[in-house]
C-alpha positions as CSV (number, residue, x, y, z in Angstrom):
1,X,-2.4,-1.7,4.1
2,X,-5.5,-0.7,5.7
3,X,-6.4,0.6,9.1
4,X,-9.4,2.2,10.2
5,X,-10.0,4.7,13.1
6,X,-13.4,4.2,14.5
7,X,-14.8,7.2,16.4
8,X,-18.2,7.6,18.4
9,X,-21.2,7.1,16.1
10,X,-22.4,10.3,17.1
11,X,-19.4,12.1,15.5
12,X,-19.8,14.2,12.5
13,X,-18.3,13.2,9.2
14,X,-17.0,16.8,9.2
15,X,-14.6,15.9,11.9
16,X,-12.7,13.6,9.6
17,X,-11.1,16.9,8.0
18,X,-9.4,17.7,11.2
19,X,-7.6,14.4,11.0
20,X,-5.5,15.7,8.4
21,X,-3.7,17.9,10.6
22,X,0.0,16.7,10.2
23,X,2.7,18.9,11.4
24,X,5.4,17.4,9.4
25,X,3.6,17.3,5.9
26,X,3.4,19.2,2.7
27,X,0.1,20.0,1.2
28,X,-0.1,19.0,-2.5
29,X,-3.7,20.6,-3.1
30,X,-6.8,18.7,-3.4
31,X,-8.5,16.4,-6.0
32,X,-11.7,14.5,-6.3
33,X,-14.4,17.0,-4.9
34,X,-11.9,18.8,-3.0
35,X,-10.3,15.8,-0.9
36,X,-6.9,17.5,0.4
37,X,-3.9,15.6,-0.2
38,X,-0.7,15.7,2.0
39,X,2.7,14.4,1.6
40,X,4.5,13.5,5.0
41,X,8.0,14.4,4.9
42,X,9.1,10.8,6.0
43,X,7.7,9.4,2.5
44,X,11.2,10.1,1.4
45,X,12.6,7.3,3.8
46,X,12.6,4.5,1.2
47,X,14.0,6.9,-1.5
48,X,16.8,7.9,0.8
49,X,17.5,4.2,1.7
50,X,17.7,3.1,-2.0
51,X,19.8,6.4,-3.0
52,X,22.4,5.6,-0.5
53,X,22.4,1.9,-1.6
54,X,22.8,3.0,-5.1
55,X,25.9,5.2,-4.5
56,X,28.3,2.2,-4.7
57,X,27.6,1.8,-8.3
58,X,27.7,5.4,-9.2
59,X,31.1,5.3,-10.9
60,X,30.4,2.5,-13.1
61,X,26.4,3.2,-13.8
62,X,25.8,6.9,-12.9
63,X,22.3,6.6,-14.5
64,X,21.2,3.9,-11.6
65,X,21.2,6.6,-9.2
66,X,18.9,8.5,-11.6
67,X,16.9,5.6,-11.9
68,X,16.4,5.0,-8.1
69,X,15.3,8.6,-7.8
70,X,12.8,8.5,-10.5
71,X,11.4,4.9,-9.5
72,X,11.2,5.6,-5.8
73,X,10.1,9.3,-6.3
74,X,7.5,10.3,-8.7
75,X,6.5,6.7,-10.0
76,X,6.1,5.3,-6.6
77,X,4.1,8.7,-5.6
78,X,1.8,8.3,-8.4
79,X,1.3,4.5,-8.0
80,X,0.2,5.2,-4.5
81,X,-1.9,8.3,-5.1
82,X,-3.9,6.1,-7.7
83,X,-4.2,3.3,-5.1
84,X,-5.5,5.7,-2.6
85,X,-8.0,7.2,-5.0
86,X,-9.5,3.9,-5.6
87,X,-10.5,3.6,-1.8
88,X,-11.7,7.4,-2.1
89,X,-14.2,6.6,-5.1
90,X,-15.4,3.3,-3.5
91,X,-16.0,5.1,-0.1
92,X,-17.9,8.0,-1.8
93,X,-19.9,5.3,-3.9
94,X,-20.8,3.7,-0.5
95,X,-22.1,7.1,0.6
96,X,-19.0,7.5,3.2
97,X,-17.2,10.7,3.6
98,X,-13.6,11.3,2.7
99,X,-11.3,13.6,5.0
100,X,-8.4,13.4,2.9
101,X,-5.1,11.4,1.7
102,X,-1.8,11.4,3.3
103,X,1.3,9.7,1.8
104,X,4.0,8.5,4.1
105,X,6.7,5.6,3.9
106,X,4.4,2.7,4.2
107,X,2.3,4.0,1.4
108,X,-0.7,6.1,2.0
109,X,-3.6,6.8,4.3
110,X,-7.1,7.6,2.6
111,X,-9.1,9.1,5.6
112,X,-12.4,7.8,4.9
113,X,-15.7,7.1,6.6
114,X,-18.4,6.0,7.3
115,X,-19.2,2.6,5.7
116,X,-21.7,0.7,8.0
117,X,-22.0,-2.5,5.7
118,X,-19.5,-5.2,5.5
119,X,-20.1,-5.6,1.9
120,X,-19.2,-1.9,1.4
121,X,-16.1,-2.4,3.6
122,X,-15.2,-5.3,1.3
123,X,-15.6,-3.1,-1.5
124,X,-13.7,-0.3,-0.2
125,X,-10.7,-2.6,0.7
126,X,-10.4,-4.2,-2.5
127,X,-10.8,-0.9,-4.7
128,X,-7.3,0.2,-3.9
129,X,-5.4,-3.0,-4.8
130,X,-7.3,-3.5,-8.0
131,X,-6.1,0.1,-9.2
132,X,-2.7,-1.6,-9.8
133,X,-4.2,-3.7,-12.6
134,X,-4.9,-1.0,-15.1
135,X,-1.4,0.8,-13.9
136,X,0.3,-2.5,-14.7
137,X,-1.2,-2.3,-18.0
138,X,-0.3,1.2,-18.8
139,X,3.5,0.7,-17.8
140,X,3.5,-2.6,-19.8
141,X,2.1,-0.6,-22.9
142,X,5.1,2.0,-22.3
143,X,7.4,-1.0,-21.9
144,X,6.5,-2.2,-25.2
145,X,6.7,1.2,-27.0
146,X,10.1,1.9,-25.8
147,X,11.1,-1.9,-26.3
148,X,10.4,-1.3,-30.2
149,X,12.8,1.5,-30.1
150,X,15.4,-0.2,-28.3
151,X,15.0,-3.3,-30.5
152,X,15.9,-1.2,-33.5
153,X,19.4,-0.5,-31.8
154,X,19.9,-4.1,-32.2
155,X,19.4,-5.1,-28.8
156,X,16.0,-7.4,-28.7
157,X,14.5,-7.8,-25.4
158,X,11.6,-9.9,-24.6
159,X,7.9,-8.9,-24.8
160,X,7.5,-9.2,-20.9
161,X,9.8,-7.2,-18.8
162,X,12.3,-9.0,-16.6
163,X,12.2,-9.0,-12.9
164,X,15.8,-7.9,-12.6
165,X,17.3,-4.4,-13.1
166,X,19.8,-4.6,-16.3
167,X,22.5,-2.0,-15.7
168,X,24.0,-2.3,-19.2
169,X,20.7,-2.0,-20.7
170,X,19.9,1.0,-18.8
171,X,23.0,2.7,-19.7
172,X,22.7,2.3,-23.4
173,X,20.8,5.4,-23.6
174,X,17.0,7.0,-23.2
175,X,15.4,4.0,-24.9
176,X,17.2,1.5,-22.6
177,X,16.7,3.5,-19.5
178,X,12.9,4.0,-19.8
179,X,12.6,0.3,-21.0
180,X,13.9,-0.7,-17.7
181,X,12.1,1.8,-15.7
182,X,8.7,1.0,-17.3
183,X,9.6,-2.7,-16.8
184,X,10.4,-2.3,-13.2
185,X,7.0,0.0,-12.7
186,X,5.2,-2.9,-14.0
187,X,6.3,-5.3,-11.3
188,X,6.2,-2.6,-8.7
189,X,2.3,-2.5,-9.4
190,X,2.1,-6.5,-9.7
191,X,3.6,-6.7,-6.3
192,X,1.9,-4.2,-4.6
193,X,-1.4,-5.6,-5.7
194,X,-0.4,-9.3,-4.7
195,X,0.9,-8.0,-1.4
196,X,-2.3,-6.2,-0.4
197,X,-4.8,-8.6,-1.9
198,X,-3.0,-12.0,-0.9
199,X,-1.4,-11.4,2.5
200,X,-4.2,-11.5,5.0
201,X,-2.5,-9.2,7.7
202,X,-4.1,-6.4,9.3
203,X,-3.8,-3.5,8.5
204,X,-3.2,-4.4,5.1
205,X,-5.9,-4.5,2.8
206,X,-5.8,-8.3,2.6
207,X,-6.2,-8.3,6.4
208,X,-9.5,-5.9,6.2
209,X,-10.7,-8.2,3.4
210,X,-9.9,-11.5,5.5
211,X,-11.7,-9.9,8.6
212,X,-14.9,-8.8,6.8
213,X,-14.9,-12.2,5.1
214,X,-14.7,-14.1,8.2
215,X,-17.8,-12.4,9.6
216,X,-20.0,-12.0,6.4
217,X,-19.2,-15.1,4.5
218,X,-18.2,-17.8,7.3
219,X,-20.5,-16.1,10.0
220,X,-17.8,-16.1,12.6
221,X,-18.7,-13.7,15.4
222,X,-16.7,-10.5,15.8
223,X,-14.5,-11.4,18.6
224,X,-13.5,-14.5,17.3
225,X,-12.7,-13.1,13.8
226,X,-10.5,-10.5,15.5
227,X,-8.5,-13.1,17.2
228,X,-7.9,-15.2,14.1
229,X,-7.2,-11.9,12.2
230,X,-4.6,-10.9,15.0
231,X,-3.0,-14.3,15.2
232,X,-2.6,-14.6,11.5
233,X,-1.1,-11.1,11.1
234,X,1.4,-11.7,14.0
235,X,2.6,-14.8,12.2
236,X,3.0,-13.2,8.9
237,X,4.9,-10.1,10.3
238,X,7.1,-12.2,12.3
239,X,8.0,-14.0,9.0
240,X,8.6,-10.8,7.4
241,X,10.9,-9.6,10.2
242,X,12.8,-12.8,10.1
243,X,13.0,-12.9,6.5
244,X,14.4,-9.1,6.5
245,X,17.0,-9.9,9.0
246,X,18.5,-12.9,6.9
247,X,18.4,-10.8,3.8
248,X,20.4,-8.0,5.7
249,X,23.3,-10.5,6.5
250,X,23.2,-12.0,3.0
251,X,22.7,-8.8,0.9
252,X,20.1,-6.6,-0.2
253,X,20.2,-4.5,2.9
254,X,18.2,-1.4,1.4
255,X,15.1,-3.5,0.9
256,X,15.6,-5.6,4.0
257,X,15.5,-2.6,6.4
258,X,12.1,-1.4,4.6
259,X,10.8,-5.0,4.8
260,X,11.6,-5.2,8.5
261,X,10.1,-1.9,9.4
262,X,6.7,-3.0,7.5
263,X,6.7,-6.0,9.5
264,X,7.1,-4.3,12.7
265,X,4.3,-2.1,12.0
266,X,2.1,-5.0,11.2
267,X,3.3,-6.8,14.3
268,X,2.4,-3.7,16.5
269,X,-1.1,-3.2,15.0
270,X,-2.1,-7.0,15.1
271,X,-0.7,-7.2,18.8
272,X,-3.0,-4.1,19.8
273,X,-5.9,-6.2,18.0
274,X,-5.1,-9.2,20.2
275,X,-4.8,-7.0,23.3
276,X,-8.2,-5.5,22.7
277,X,-9.6,-9.2,22.2
278,X,-8.4,-10.3,25.5
279,X,-9.9,-7.3,27.1
280,X,-13.2,-8.2,25.2
281,X,-13.2,-4.3,24.3
282,X,-13.4,-4.0,20.5
283,X,-15.7,-1.1,20.5
284,X,-13.0,1.6,20.2
285,X,-10.8,-0.7,18.0
286,X,-10.0,0.8,14.3
287,X,-11.5,-1.7,12.4
288,X,-13.7,-3.8,14.9
289,X,-15.2,-1.1,16.5
290,X,-16.9,0.0,13.4
291,X,-20.9,-0.8,13.1
292,X,-20.6,-3.0,10.4
293,X,-18.2,-5.3,12.5
294,X,-20.1,-5.1,15.8
295,X,-23.2,-6.0,14.1
296,X,-21.8,-9.0,12.8
297,X,-22.7,-8.3,9.0
298,X,-26.3,-7.6,10.0
299,X,-26.3,-4.2,8.0
300,X,-24.5,-5.6,5.2
301,X,-27.3,-5.2,2.7
302,X,-27.2,-1.5,2.9
303,X,-24.9,1.3,3.4
304,X,-25.5,4.2,5.8
305,X,-24.1,8.0,5.6
306,X,-24.9,8.5,9.1
307,X,-22.4,8.0,12.0
308,X,-18.6,9.0,12.3
309,X,-16.5,6.1,11.4
310,X,-13.2,7.0,10.3
311,X,-11.3,4.8,7.9
312,X,-7.6,5.3,7.2
313,X,-7.4,3.2,4.0
314,X,-4.1,1.6,2.9
315,X,-0.5,1.6,3.2
316,X,1.6,-0.4,0.6
317,X,4.9,-1.5,0.7
318,X,7.0,-1.1,-2.2
319,X,8.3,-3.8,-4.3
320,X,11.4,-6.0,-3.7
321,X,13.5,-5.6,-6.9
322,X,16.3,-8.0,-7.2
323,X,19.0,-6.9,-9.6
324,X,21.7,-8.4,-11.9
325,X,24.9,-7.2,-13.2
326,X,26.0,-6.2,-9.5
327,X,22.8,-4.7,-8.2
328,X,21.1,-6.1,-5.2
329,X,17.9,-4.3,-4.3
């Protein structure tokens, strides 16, 4: 997801650093030119949900609990970090400032600004999801390497990883365990990329691209573009919540809870956007209050490093991993 916090144009980019003050977060140091990285304690929410769900299989498949910890712990953490770094690099290339990166349950926030051209806004929004393509190929290479070792044991598998978790394969030993892990990491990146690029729901990255494209490409005036973006996001988020409720009563309770939380968050943000449209007051809105949106794309040919727009770039929901052999993710 992507959200943007617009400040006063007179604000200094230095003030973005102050936005990194999160009382319930852990500092992970800094990277990319001193950009601070923080891990919000609530990041472990999904891990906790999946871990509790995996307890029922601990007796028959003890390695499944380890699998859940690794996939929703370090693998997801690194995946989100790379995604956020994509936003950070793109923002810096557009002449913007980066206040830091915060990781939390719905993915991550890259606190960036300013980007005063809509073309720059599109590039920043696209940069995060596109990092999942090389990440996907990286995990696929690992899958193929481990697959060769696994096939030598007489358990031949396909060249492309299955979308399902095979508990028996995972339990055969290190080769089987890492083959399943790498395969699920491949699908994790595919779904995160598609989720962020193909769902035009604010504040997802796709919603940010959708809003900018309405103004820049279709020449829709900002107020109408905001209304269309809000209505689209509300419809999509409602569908997400309904689907989560159905899944909750038909199996897959762990992911359903997480999907429902994401849907509620998207609905809340899009509802706030629609409220701003009704008040005809977009100047203080996170996305549409930015100079590039208020100008209707007039500044899209160039990007300025002046001003104080603060971009909170990207939150991504993890993948739904259906499972065979008795596991429903």
